[in-house]
N, C-alpha and C positions, 0 to 999 in steps of 0.2 A: 504494500500500500504506500503510494507516495503521499508526502505531506509538503505543501508549499505554504510557508508563513512569511508574510511581508510586513516590514516596518517602514514607515515613512514619516518624515518630520513635518508633514502638512496634513490638513484635514482630508479625509476621504468621505465623499458623499455616498449614500447608499447606492445610487445609480452607478457611480464609478466602481464601487466594490463589486456590484453584480456584473458589470462589464468585464472587470479583471478576472472574476471567478469563471465566467464563460470562456474567456480567452485562455486561461490556464487549463481549463478542461480540454480544449482543443490542443494546446501546446504540449501537454504531458504525453500525448500520443507520439511525439517525436522520439521518445525513449521506448525502445522495443519492449513490448509486453505490458505497457502501462496504458491506462485509459481513465477517462473521467469517472467511470463507474466506481472506481475505488479511491479516487482522489479526495484528500482532505485538504481544505484550504482555509487559511486564516489571515486576518488583516488587523493591523494596529496602526492607527493614524496619530498624528500629533506627538510623535516620539521626540524626545530631546536627543538630537544627533548633530555631530559636527563633522564636517569634511574639510580637510586642510585648515583646521582651526576655526572654521566659520560655520554659521548656521543660517546664513541669509539666502540660501538657494535650496530648492527641493532635492531631497536625497531619499534613495530607497535601498534598503538592505533586505535581501530575499534569501531565505533559507529553504533549500530543497533537500528533503530527506527521501532517499530511495532505497528500497529493499531489493536485493538480488540483482545488482547491475555493477559488479566489481570492475567490469571493463569500461565503464562510463560511456557506453554507447548512447549517442544522441545528445550528450550534455552540451556539445558545442552549439547545436541547432536550438536546443532549449534555452540556452543562455541568450542567444540572439533574439528569440521570440519574447522572452521575459523583458529584455531591454527595450524592445520595440513597444510592447504593450504598456509599459510604464511611461514611455515617452508619449504614446498616442493618447492614453487616458488621463494621465496626471501631469503631462508636460515636463517630465523629468529628463534632463539631459543624459545621453548615453554614458558619459563618464561619471555620472552621479548615481548609477545603478550598479550595486554590488550583489553578486549571486554567490552564495556559499553552498556547495554540494556536500552532503554527508551520506556515507554508506551506512546502511542499517543492517547489522548482522542478525538481529533478532527483533521480533515484533509481537506484541500481545494485543489481541482483539477478541471480543465476544467471549472473554474468559479463557481463551486459548493462547498458548505461547507457540510461536512459529520461529524456528531456528534455521538460519541459512545453512548451517553446518551441523545437522543433527547427529552425525557420527563422530563429532570432534571438531575442534577448531582448525581451520586452514592456516597453514604457516607459510 
């Protein structure tokens, strides 16, 4: 299950949030085997953030957690899509959008734990 969580230092209106959510739902398909059907998305606006020591321009920090893609397939295209969507919807400049990818080795959902390496850790 992928999770995309965004923090921006500007307000996000509900309509903008819904636009971003829909765009993320389409963009996650750039990662093989991922789809909007299992995507969890979150948004936080008005965060206190500074870029290059300043907070006078719009900034986005986007965390993308993905389970089962150690080869990072599609991350380059997903980064481009995320950068574009934050520019199109919130007018954030490309060099003000930071995307952090995290590999998830285990996930719990619906009371179950799913381990990427059920027979032992991959070294």
